[in-house]
GUKOLGU-937840 format. One record per residue (C-alpha): residue number from 1; residue in three letters; chain; x, z, y. Coordinates in Angstrom, 1 decimal, decimal comma. Each point is the difference from the previous one (the first is absolute). Example, Ala and Ser with C-alpha at 12.3 -4.5 7.8 and 13.67 -1.06 7.14 Angstrom:
<1 ala A <12,3 7,8 -4,5>>
<2 ser A <1,4 -0,7 3,4>>
***
This chain:
<1 met A <120,9 5,7 334,3>>
<2 met A <2,4 1,8 2,3>>
<3 ala A <1,4 3,3 -1,2>>
<4 his A <0,7 3,0 2,3>>
<5 ser A <1,3 3,4 -1,1>>
<6 gln A <-2,0 1,4 2,9>>
<7 pro A <-2,9 -2,1 1,2>>
<8 pro A <-0,4 -0,3 3,7>>
<9 ala A <-2,3 2,6 1,6>>
<10 pro A <-3,5 -1,6 0,6>>
<11 ala A <0,1 0,9 3,6>>
<12 ala A <3,2 -2,0 0,5>>
<13 leu A <-1,5 -3,1 -1,5>>
<14 pro A <-2,0 -2,7 1,8>>
<15 arg A <-3,7 -0,1 -0,7>>
<16 leu A <-1,2 -2,7 -2,4>>
<17 ser A <-1,9 -1,7 2,8>>
<18 ala A <3,1 -0,4 2,0>>
<19 ala A <2,0 -1,3 -2,9>>
<20 tyr A <-2,6 -2,5 -1,3>>
<21 asp A <0,5 -3,7 0,9>>
<22 gly A <-2,5 -1,5 -2,5>>
<23 ala A <-3,0 -2,2 0,5>>
<24 pro A <-2,9 -0,1 0,5>>
<25 arg A <0,0 3,1 2,1>>
<26 arg A <-3,1 1,9 0,5>>
<27 gly A <-0,8 -1,5 3,4>>
<28 ala A <-0,1 -3,5 -1,5>>
<29 leu A <-2,6 1,0 -2,7>>
<30 arg A <-3,7 0,1 0,2>>
<31 pro A <-1,8 2,4 -2,4>>
<32 gly A <-1,9 -1,7 -2,9>>
<33 ile A <0,1 2,8 -2,6>>
<34 val A <-1,3 3,6 0,2>>
<35 his A <1,6 2,0 -2,7>>
<36 leu A <-1,5 3,4 -1,0>>
<37 gly A <2,7 2,2 -1,5>>
<38 leu A <3,3 -0,1 1,9>>
<39 gly A <2,0 1,4 -2,9>>
<40 asn A <3,3 -1,0 -1,5>>
<41 phe A <-1,5 -2,4 -2,5>>
<42 his A <-1,7 -2,2 2,6>>
<43 arg A <3,1 0,0 2,2>>
<44 ala A <2,3 -1,0 -2,9>>
<45 his A <-2,5 -2,4 -1,6>>
<46 gln A <-2,6 -1,9 2,0>>
<47 ala A <1,9 0,3 3,2>>
<48 val A <3,1 -1,6 -1,7>>
<49 tyr A <-2,0 -2,9 -1,4>>
<50 thr A <-1,6 -0,5 3,5>>
<51 arg A <3,4 -0,2 1,6>>
<52 ala A <1,0 -2,7 -2,5>>
<53 ala A <-3,2 -1,8 0,8>>
<54 leu A <0,6 0,0 3,7>>
<55 asp A <3,6 -1,1 -0,5>>
<56 ala A <-1,1 -2,9 -2,1>>
<57 ser A <-3,0 -1,2 2,0>>
<58 gly A <0,9 1,0 3,6>>
<59 ala A <-3,5 1,5 0,3>>
<60 thr A <-0,4 2,7 2,6>>
<61 asp A <-3,6 1,0 -0,7>>
<62 trp A <0,5 2,2 -3,0>>
<63 gly A <1,4 3,2 1,5>>
<64 ile A <-1,1 3,2 -1,7>>
<65 val A <-1,8 2,9 1,7>>
<66 gly A <1,0 3,0 -2,2>>
<67 val A <-2,6 2,9 -0,3>>
<68 ala A <1,2 3,3 -1,5>>
<69 asn A <-2,7 2,3 -1,3>>
<70 arg A <0,7 3,5 1,3>>
<71 ser A <3,7 0,5 0,9>>
<72 asp A <1,4 -1,2 3,3>>
<73 ala A <3,6 0,2 -1,4>>
<74 val A <0,6 -3,6 -0,9>>
<75 pro A <-2,0 -1,7 2,9>>
<76 gln A <1,9 2,3 2,5>>
<77 ala A <3,4 -0,8 -1,6>>
<78 met A <-0,8 -3,7 -0,1>>
<79 his A <-1,0 0,0 3,7>>
<80 ala A <3,2 1,7 0,9>>
<81 gln A <1,8 -2,9 -1,7>>
<82 asp A <-2,0 -2,8 1,5>>
<83 leu A <-2,1 -0,1 -3,2>>
<84 leu A <3,0 -0,8 -2,1>>
<85 tyr A <1,5 1,6 -3,2>>
<86 thr A <2,4 -0,9 -2,7>>
<87 val A <-0,7 -0,8 -3,6>>
<88 val A <3,0 1,4 -2,1>>
<89 glu A <0,2 -1,9 -3,3>>
<90 ile A <1,7 2,2 -2,5>>
<91 ser A <1,7 -1,0 -3,2>>
<92 pro A <2,9 1,4 -2,0>>
<93 gly A <2,3 -2,6 1,7>>
<94 gly A <-0,8 1,3 3,5>>
<95 ala A <-2,5 -0,3 2,8>>
<96 ser A <-1,2 -2,9 2,2>>
<97 phe A <-1,9 0,3 3,2>>
<98 ser A <-2,8 -2,1 1,6>>
<99 ile A <-2,4 0,5 2,9>>
<100 pro A <-3,4 -1,6 -0,5>>
<101 gly A <-1,0 0,2 3,7>>
<102 val A <-3,6 -1,1 -0,5>>
<103 his A <-2,0 2,9 1,4>>
<104 thr A <-1,7 -0,4 3,3>>
<105 asp A <-1,4 3,5 0,2>>
<106 ala A <-0,3 3,2 -1,9>>
<107 phe A <-2,4 2,9 0,4>>
<108 thr A <-1,8 2,7 -1,9>>
<109 ala A <-3,6 -0,3 -1,2>>
<110 ala A <-0,8 3,7 0,2>>
<111 gly A <1,1 0,1 3,7>>
<112 glu A <-1,6 -3,4 1,1>>
<113 pro A <-2,9 -0,8 -2,4>>
<114 glu A <-1,7 -2,2 2,5>>
<115 arg A <3,2 -2,1 0,3>>
<116 val A <-0,1 -0,7 -3,8>>
<117 val A <-3,5 -1,5 0,4>>
<118 ala A <1,0 -2,0 3,0>>
<119 ser A <3,1 -1,3 -1,6>>
<120 ile A <-1,9 -1,3 -3,1>>
<121 ala A <-2,6 -1,5 2,2>>
<122 ala A <2,5 -1,8 2,3>>
<123 pro A <-0,3 -3,8 -0,1>>
<124 gly A <3,7 -0,5 -0,8>>
<125 thr A <-0,2 2,2 -3,1>>
<126 arg A <-0,5 -2,1 -3,1>>
<127 ile A <1,1 2,4 -2,7>>
<128 val A <-0,5 3,7 -0,4>>
<129 ser A <2,2 1,3 -2,9>>
<130 leu A <0,4 3,4 -1,7>>
<131 thr A <2,5 2,1 -1,7>>
<132 val A <-1,8 3,4 0,0>>
<133 thr A <0,5 1,0 -3,7>>
<134 glu A <-2,8 0,4 -2,5>>
<135 asn A <-1,2 3,1 1,7>>
<136 gly A <-0,5 -1,8 3,3>>
<137 tyr A <-3,0 -2,0 -1,3>>
<138 tyr A <-2,4 3,0 -0,2>>
<139 tyr A <-1,5 -1,1 -3,3>>
<140 ser A <-1,0 1,9 -3,0>>
<141 pro A <2,5 -0,6 -2,8>>
<142 arg A <-2,7 0,8 -2,5>>
<143 thr A <-2,5 -2,7 1,2>>
<144 gly A <2,2 -2,3 2,1>>
<145 his A <-2,5 0,1 2,8>>
<146 leu A <0,3 1,3 3,5>>
<147 ala A <0,1 3,8 0,3>>
<148 val A <-3,1 0,2 2,1>>
<149 asp A <-0,2 3,8 0,1>>
<150 asp A <3,5 0,4 1,3>>
<151 pro A <-0,1 1,6 3,4>>
<152 ala A <2,4 -2,6 1,5>>
<153 ile A <-2,3 -2,9 -1,2>>
<154 gln A <-3,0 1,9 1,4>>
<155 his A <1,8 0,3 3,3>>
<156 asp A <0,7 -3,7 0,1>>
<157 leu A <-3,6 -0,8 -0,7>>
<158 arg A <-1,0 2,1 3,0>>
<159 glu A <2,9 -0,8 2,4>>
<160 ala A <0,3 -3,8 0,4>>
<161 ala A <2,6 0,2 2,7>>
<162 arg A <2,3 2,6 -1,6>>
<163 pro A <0,4 -0,7 -3,7>>
<164 lys A <2,4 2,1 -2,1>>
<165 thr A <0,3 -1,9 -3,3>>
<166 pro A <1,5 -3,4 -0,6>>
<167 ile A <-3,3 -1,3 -1,4>>
<168 gly A <-1,8 1,3 3,0>>
<169 gln A <2,5 -1,5 2,4>>
<170 ile A <-0,2 -3,4 -1,7>>
<171 val A <-3,8 0,0 0,1>>
<172 arg A <-0,3 1,2 3,6>>
<173 gly A <2,7 -2,6 1,0>>
<174 leu A <-2,0 -2,8 -1,8>>
<175 gln A <-3,2 1,3 1,6>>
<176 ala A <1,6 -0,3 3,5>>
<177 arg A <1,4 -3,4 -0,9>>
<178 ala A <-3,4 -1,3 -1,3>>
<179 ser A <-1,8 1,0 3,2>>
<180 gly A <2,7 -1,5 2,1>>
<181 his A <1,9 -3,3 -0,6>>
<182 gly A <-0,9 0,0 -3,7>>
<183 glu A <3,2 -1,7 -1,2>>
<184 ala A <1,1 0,1 -3,7>>
<185 ile A <2,4 2,5 -1,3>>
<186 thr A <1,7 1,1 -3,3>>
<187 val A <0,1 3,5 -1,4>>
<188 leu A <3,2 0,3 -2,1>>
<189 ser A <0,5 3,0 -2,2>>
<190 cys A <3,7 0,5 -1,0>>
<191 asp A <-0,6 3,1 -2,0>>
<192 asn A <0,4 0,7 -3,8>>
<193 leu A <-3,7 -0,3 -0,8>>
<194 ala A <-1,5 -2,0 -2,8>>
<195 asp A <-1,3 -3,3 1,4>>
<196 asn A <0,7 1,4 3,4>>
<197 gly A <-1,7 -2,8 2,0>>
<198 his A <-3,3 0,3 -1,7>>
<199 his A <0,3 3,8 -0,1>>
<200 thr A <0,4 0,1 3,8>>
<201 glu A <-2,8 -2,5 0,5>>
<202 arg A <-2,4 2,2 -2,1>>
<203 leu A <0,9 3,1 2,0>>
<204 val A <-0,5 -1,8 3,4>>
<205 lys A <-3,3 -1,4 -1,0>>
<206 glu A <-1,2 3,3 -1,4>>
<207 phe A <0,9 1,6 3,4>>
<208 val A <-1,8 -2,8 1,8>>
<209 gly A <-3,1 0,5 -2,2>>
<210 leu A <-0,2 3,6 1,2>>
<211 leu A <-0,5 -1,1 3,6>>
<212 pro A <-3,5 -0,2 1,5>>
<213 gly A <-2,1 -2,9 -1,5>>
<214 gly A <0,3 -2,8 2,5>>
<215 glu A <3,5 1,0 0,9>>
<216 ala A <1,1 -0,1 -3,6>>
<217 glu A <-1,7 -3,4 -0,7>>
<218 glu A <1,7 -1,7 2,9>>
<219 leu A <3,5 1,4 -0,8>>
<220 leu A <-0,3 -0,8 -3,7>>
<221 ala A <-0,8 -3,6 1,0>>
<222 phe A <3,1 -0,1 2,2>>
<223 val A <2,2 1,4 -2,7>>
<224 ser A <-1,3 -2,5 -2,6>>
<225 asp A <0,5 -3,0 2,3>>
<226 his A <3,1 1,0 2,0>>
<227 val A <2,1 2,5 -1,9>>
<228 thr A <2,2 -0,5 -3,1>>
<229 phe A <1,6 2,6 -2,2>>
<230 pro A <2,9 -1,5 -2,0>>
<231 ser A <1,5 2,0 -2,8>>
<232 thr A <3,7 0,7 0,0>>
<233 met A <2,8 1,5 -2,1>>
<234 val A <2,8 1,7 1,9>>
<235 asp A <3,3 1,3 -1,5>>
<236 arg A <3,1 1,6 1,6>>
<237 ile A <1,4 3,4 -0,5>>
<238 val A <0,2 1,7 3,5>>
<239 pro A <1,1 3,6 0,0>>
<240 ala A <-0,5 2,4 2,9>>
<241 thr A <2,3 -0,1 3,0>>
<242 thr A <2,6 2,7 0,1>>
<243 asp A <3,1 0,8 2,2>>
<244 his A <2,1 -1,8 -2,7>>
<245 tyr A <-1,5 -3,3 1,0>>
<246 arg A <0,4 0,8 3,7>>
<247 arg A <3,7 0,6 -0,6>>
<248 leu A <0,3 -3,3 -1,9>>
<249 val A <-1,4 -1,8 3,1>>
<250 ala A <2,4 1,9 2,2>>
<251 glu A <2,9 -0,8 -2,2>>
<252 gly A <-1,0 -3,6 -0,7>>
<253 pro A <-1,4 -2,0 3,0>>
<254 gly A <1,0 2,9 2,2>>
<255 tyr A <-3,2 0,9 1,9>>
<256 arg A <-2,5 2,8 0,0>>
<257 asp A <-3,2 -0,5 -1,9>>
<258 asp A <-2,3 3,0 -0,4>>
<259 val A <-2,4 -1,8 -2,4>>
<260 pro A <2,0 -2,3 -2,4>>
<261 val A <-1,7 -1,0 -3,2>>
<262 pro A <1,9 0,0 -3,3>>
<263 ala A <-1,0 -2,5 -2,6>>
<264 glu A <1,2 -1,5 -3,3>>
<265 pro A <1,2 -3,7 0,0>>
<266 phe A <-3,0 -1,0 -2,2>>
<267 thr A <-3,2 -1,0 1,8>>
<268 met A <-3,1 -1,8 -1,1>>
<269 trp A <-3,4 -1,0 1,5>>
<270 val A <-2,7 -2,0 -1,7>>
<271 leu A <-3,1 -1,0 1,8>>
<272 glu A <-3,2 -1,9 -0,3>>
<273 asp A <0,0 -2,7 2,6>>
<274 arg A <-3,4 0,8 1,6>>
<275 phe A <0,6 0,6 3,7>>
<276 ala A <-3,0 -0,5 2,3>>
<277 gly A <2,0 -0,3 3,2>>
<278 gly A <3,3 -1,3 -1,2>>
<279 arg A <3,2 1,8 -1,0>>
<280 pro A <3,7 0,1 0,6>>
<281 gln A <2,3 -2,1 -2,1>>
<282 trp A <0,9 2,9 -2,3>>
<283 glu A <1,2 -2,3 -2,8>>
<284 ala A <3,1 -0,5 2,2>>
<285 gly A <0,9 3,6 -0,9>>
<286 gly A <-0,7 -0,6 -3,7>>
<287 ala A <-3,7 1,0 -0,2>>
<288 val A <-1,8 -1,6 -2,8>>
<289 phe A <-3,5 -1,4 0,5>>
<290 ser A <-1,8 -0,1 -3,3>>
<291 asp A <-3,3 -0,1 -1,9>>
<292 glu A <1,5 2,5 -2,5>>
<293 val A <0,2 3,0 2,3>>
<294 ala A <-1,9 2,1 -2,6>>
<295 arg A <2,6 -0,7 -2,7>>
<296 tyr A <2,9 0,8 2,4>>
<297 glu A <-1,9 3,2 0,9>>
<298 glu A <-0,5 1,1 -3,6>>
<299 leu A <3,7 -0,7 -0,6>>
<300 lys A <1,0 2,2 2,9>>
<301 val A <-2,5 2,8 -0,3>>
<302 arg A <0,5 0,5 -3,7>>
<303 leu A <3,6 -1,1 -0,9>>
<304 leu A <1,6 1,1 3,2>>
<305 asn A <-2,2 2,7 1,5>>
<306 gly A <-1,2 1,5 -3,3>>
<307 thr A <3,5 0,3 -1,4>>
<308 his A <1,3 1,2 3,4>>
<309 ser A <-2,5 2,9 -0,2>>
<310 leu A <1,3 1,1 -3,5>>
<311 leu A <3,6 -0,1 1,4>>
<312 ala A <-1,1 2,1 3,0>>
<313 tyr A <-1,8 2,7 -2,0>>
<314 leu A <2,5 0,3 -2,9>>
<315 gly A <2,9 -0,1 2,5>>
<316 ala A <-1,5 2,7 2,2>>
<317 leu A <-0,6 2,2 -3,0>>
<318 thr A <3,7 -0,4 -1,1>>
<319 gly A <1,3 0,8 3,5>>
<320 ala A <0,6 -3,7 1,1>>
<321 ala A <-0,5 -0,2 3,7>>
<322 thr A <0,1 -3,9 0,0>>
<323 ile A <-1,1 -2,8 -2,2>>
<324 pro A <3,6 -1,1 -0,8>>
<325 glu A <0,8 3,5 -1,2>>
<326 ser A <-3,1 -0,1 -2,2>>
<327 val A <0,9 -3,4 -1,5>>
<328 gln A <3,5 1,4 -0,9>>
<329 his A <-1,6 2,2 -2,6>>
<330 pro A <0,1 -2,1 -3,2>>
<331 glu A <-3,2 1,6 -1,3>>
<332 ile A <-1,9 -0,7 3,2>>
<333 glu A <1,2 -3,6 0,1>>
<334 ala A <-1,1 -0,5 -3,6>>
<335 ala A <-3,4 1,4 0,8>>
<336 ala A <-0,3 -2,2 3,1>>
<337 arg A <0,9 -3,1 -2,0>>
<338 ala A <-2,4 1,0 -2,7>>
<339 val A <-3,0 0,5 2,3>>
<340 leu A <0,8 -3,3 1,8>>
<341 arg A <0,5 -2,1 -3,1>>
<342 asp A <-2,4 1,5 -2,5>>
<343 glu A <-2,8 1,4 2,0>>
<344 tyr A <-0,2 -1,7 3,4>>
<345 arg A <1,3 -3,5 -0,9>>
<346 pro A <-2,8 -0,8 -2,6>>
<347 ser A <-2,6 0,4 2,8>>
<348 val A <1,5 -2,6 2,4>>
<349 thr A <0,1 -3,8 0,1>>
<350 ala A <3,1 -1,2 1,7>>
<351 pro A <-0,5 -2,3 3,0>>
<352 arg A <1,3 -3,6 -0,4>>
<353 gly A <3,7 -0,1 0,1>>
<354 val A <0,6 3,8 -0,5>>
<355 asp A <2,3 1,0 -2,9>>
<356 leu A <-1,1 3,6 -1,0>>
<357 asp A <3,3 0,8 -1,6>>
<358 ala A <1,9 -0,9 3,1>>
<359 tyr A <-2,6 1,8 2,2>>
<360 glu A <0,7 3,2 -2,1>>
<361 glu A <3,7 -0,2 0,4>>
<362 glu A <-0,4 -0,6 3,8>>
<363 leu A <-2,1 3,1 0,2>>
<364 phe A <2,6 2,2 -1,6>>
<365 thr A <2,7 -1,5 2,2>>
<366 arg A <-2,1 1,0 3,0>>
<367 trp A <-0,6 3,5 -1,3>>
<368 arg A <3,7 0,5 -0,6>>
<369 asn A <0,8 -0,7 3,7>>
<370 thr A <1,8 3,3 0,6>>
<371 ala A <0,7 -1,0 3,6>>
<372 leu A <-3,7 0,1 0,8>>
<373 gly A <-0,9 3,3 -1,5>>
<374 his A <-3,8 -0,4 -0,2>>
<375 arg A <-1,2 3,6 -0,5>>
<376 thr A <-2,1 1,1 -3,0>>
<377 ser A <-2,1 2,1 2,3>>
<378 gln A <-1,0 -3,1 2,1>>
<379 val A <-0,7 -2,2 -3,0>>
<380 gly A <-2,0 2,8 -1,7>>
<381 ser A <-2,2 0,8 3,0>>
<382 asp A <-3,7 -1,1 0,0>>
<383 gly A <0,0 -0,3 -3,8>>
<384 ser A <-3,7 0,8 -0,3>>
<385 leu A <-0,7 -3,3 1,8>>
<386 lys A <2,9 -2,0 -1,4>>
<387 leu A <-0,3 0,8 -3,7>>
<388 arg A <-3,7 -0,9 0,1>>
<389 gln A <1,1 -3,5 1,0>>
<390 arg A <2,7 -0,2 -2,7>>
<391 ile A <-0,9 1,8 -3,2>>
<392 pro A <-3,7 -0,5 -1,0>>
<393 ala A <-0,1 -3,7 -0,9>>
<394 pro A <3,2 -0,1 -2,1>>
<395 ala A <-0,9 3,3 -1,7>>
<396 leu A <-3,5 -1,2 -0,9>>
<397 asn A <1,4 -3,2 -1,3>>
<398 leu A <2,3 1,8 -2,4>>
<399 leu A <-2,6 2,6 -1,0>>
<400 asp A <-2,6 -2,8 -0,8>>
<401 ala A <2,7 -1,5 -2,2>>
<402 gly A <0,4 3,2 -1,9>>
<403 arg A <3,3 1,0 1,6>>
<404 val A <0,8 3,2 1,8>>
<405 pro A <1,7 -0,7 3,4>>
<406 his A <2,6 2,7 -0,3>>
<407 phe A <2,0 -0,8 3,1>>
<408 leu A <-3,1 -0,4 2,2>>
<409 ala A <-1,0 3,4 -1,3>>
<410 leu A <3,5 1,2 0,8>>
<411 thr A <-0,3 -1,4 3,6>>
<412 thr A <-3,2 2,0 0,4>>
<413 ala A <1,4 3,1 -1,5>>
<414 ala A <3,1 -0,1 2,2>>
<415 tyr A <-2,2 -0,5 3,1>>
<416 leu A <-2,0 3,1 -0,9>>
<417 ala A <3,1 1,9 -0,7>>
<418 cys A <1,3 -0,9 3,5>>
<419 leu A <-3,2 0,6 1,9>>
<420 ala A <-1,8 2,7 -1,9>>
<421 pro A <2,5 2,2 -1,9>>
<422 leu A <-1,5 2,6 -2,2>>
<423 pro A <1,2 3,6 0,5>>
<424 gly A <3,6 0,6 -1,0>>
<425 phe A <1,1 -3,7 0,5>>
<426 asp A <2,0 -1,1 3,0>>
<427 pro A <0,1 -3,8 0,5>>
<428 gly A <2,8 0,1 2,5>>
<429 pro A <0,3 -0,8 3,8>>
<430 ser A <-0,6 -3,7 -0,2>>
<431 ala A <-3,3 0,5 -1,8>>
<432 ala A <-0,9 2,7 2,6>>
<433 ala A <0,6 -2,5 2,8>>
<434 met A <-2,4 -2,5 -1,4>>
<435 val A <-3,1 -0,5 2,2>>
<436 asp A <-3,3 -0,8 -1,7>>
<437 pro A <-3,7 0,2 1,2>>
<438 ala A <-1,0 1,4 -3,4>>
<439 arg A <2,7 2,7 -0,1>>
<440 ala A <-2,4 2,8 0,9>>
<441 ala A <-2,7 -1,1 -2,5>>
<442 ile A <2,4 -0,3 -2,9>>
<443 ala A <1,7 3,2 1,0>>
<444 arg A <-3,4 1,8 -0,3>>
<445 ala A <-0,4 -1,6 -3,4>>
<446 ala A <3,4 1,4 -1,0>>
<447 glu A <-1,0 3,4 1,1>>
<448 leu A <-3,1 -0,1 -2,2>>
<449 ser A <1,9 -1,4 -3,0>>
<450 ser A <1,6 2,1 -2,7>>
<451 ser A <1,8 -2,9 -1,7>>
<452 ser A <1,4 -3,4 0,6>>
<453 ala A <-2,8 -1,5 -2,1>>
<454 glu A <-2,6 1,7 2,1>>
<455 leu A <1,7 -1,2 3,3>>
<456 ala A <0,1 -3,6 -1,3>>
<457 arg A <-3,7 0,2 -0,9>>
<458 arg A <-1,0 1,5 3,3>>
<459 val A <1,8 -2,6 2,1>>
<460 leu A <-0,6 -3,1 -2,1>>
<461 ala A <-3,4 0,7 -1,6>>
<462 glu A <-1,6 2,1 2,8>>
<463 gln A <1,6 -1,1 3,2>>
<464 his A <0,4 -3,7 -1,2>>
<465 leu A <3,6 -0,2 1,4>>
<466 leu A <0,4 -3,4 -1,8>>
<467 gly A <-3,5 -1,2 0,2>>
<468 glu A <-3,2 0,4 -2,0>>
<469 glu A <1,0 -2,2 -3,0>>
<470 leu A <3,2 1,9 -0,8>>
<471 ala A <-2,0 3,3 0,6>>
<472 gly A <-1,8 -0,7 -3,3>>
<473 arg A <3,1 -0,8 -2,0>>
<474 asp A <0,8 3,2 -1,9>>
<475 gly A <3,1 -1,4 -1,7>>
<476 phe A <1,7 -0,8 3,3>>
<477 ile A <-1,0 3,3 1,5>>
<478 glu A <1,3 1,9 -3,0>>
<479 arg A <3,3 -1,9 0,0>>
<480 thr A <0,4 0,7 3,7>>
<481 gly A <-0,5 3,7 -0,7>>
<482 glu A <2,5 0,0 -2,9>>
<483 leu A <2,7 -1,7 2,1>>
<484 leu A <-0,7 2,4 2,9>>
<485 asp A <0,6 2,9 -2,4>>
<486 val A <3,3 -1,5 -1,1>>
<487 ile A <1,1 -0,4 3,7>>
<488 arg A <-1,0 3,7 0,6>>
<489 gln A <1,6 1,4 -3,1>>
<490 arg A <3,1 -2,3 -0,6>>
<491 gly A <0,4 -2,1 3,1>>
<492 ala A <-0,7 -3,6 1,2>>
<493 leu A <2,9 -1,6 -1,9>>
<494 thr A <-1,3 1,4 -3,3>>
<495 ala A <-3,5 -1,2 0,8>>
<496 ala A <1,4 -3,5 0,7>>
<497 ala A <1,9 0,0 -3,3>>
<498 glu A <-3,1 1,3 -1,8>>
<499 ala A <-2,2 -2,8 1,5>>
<500 arg A <2,6 -2,6 -1,1>>
<501 ser A <0,1 1,4 -3,5>>
<502 ala A <-3,8 0,0 -0,3>>
<503 ser A <-0,2 -3,5 1,4>>
<504 ala A <2,5 -1,4 -2,4>>
<505 ala A <-1,8 1,6 -2,9>>
<506 ser A <-3,5 -1,3 1,0>>
***
């Protein structure tokens, strides 16, 4: 990476589009994929694998049409750069730069809903993929089924041409496809959802089932015969874009890029090989096609994501703005290793060829990447959805075996301390910056609670934050309340030490 004491002013630099000499250029590609969710993760993950596939195969029919949800910022910036952007791979040793160059178009669903439907229905489209986060699937975390009463879902049931939700967009696109050329297509979820392929298939079919009788019957037959929903596991830490990364591009390759994407060196993608209309040669970029996606998924969702959550919440409560800062606390690292080894790990079965000890060390190496600076507020956001995916099964396994999952209770307590602080407790700016769809509900619970124990009971037993089964486990709820009280009275590091002491004694 080139170093400059004063980086060149962006206005004095050539645009990325003028500096790019790679191939295939956009004009040589035909769209074959419609991707819903034009965020940083997609642009540093699936798009990078697709570039490797095109380079290896010479195919030109797997260009990606990127669809942002509401904001025009990324599509407009990409169009100003001939649909190009830079992936800035960050490690303590420096930065490297690459340009995927695989998008053939980019637009915003909120501004052009009819275009989303038409793009999915187009004959050349053979995959519609998603990175819309858990919240974008419009389902009830309590039941796992489509949130039928949500106003956005109701809108999509009425307005066939102008759907708002990803599930509505997919169904209306499939409906137009079925009534037109009728060619096969794959719906590919790339979000952190348990069994994401079958989960997406269930929501799509539930939406279809709400359509008028004959209409629903015909479309369900088309979906059953012509649409597949492979499950996937995706993994790469991709922070938000900031001016720091724009400066790195200006100092390094020496051009102006308004929307570079920072990413860690590590990347992983595991998929079921069930593609109704074909697929790119993603294995050329290192993608793994496996019949053990569920095992890889459990490994990632629990050992990686679950431990990551604890690092985020304890870190935020101790003033750590980033995950590397959090891991630097010996007590937090000890708690993270304990929850991974003693509470998450017993609930997973390693896929063939995966060494769990080596996997753990690789995780901590990634989390210590100080050059990346993944923010605790970003990792801690949407905890009400994420923790429900991560905590219940391991916690229930331990409870059924007669053990108290002290560190899973600590994770829950730290989450509550960040999102719903009781009067007199300030969780700090990183906690305040966390975004969560349940924040208002658990804040109301905090207002009605006179103690940590009462707050834990209101949120876990009454609101079912972690599902119905844990809602009935008094021991877990009481332990969460006890640790929340320690956080409030003596701080998060003391709570981590107390959990470690109790775990060692049990």
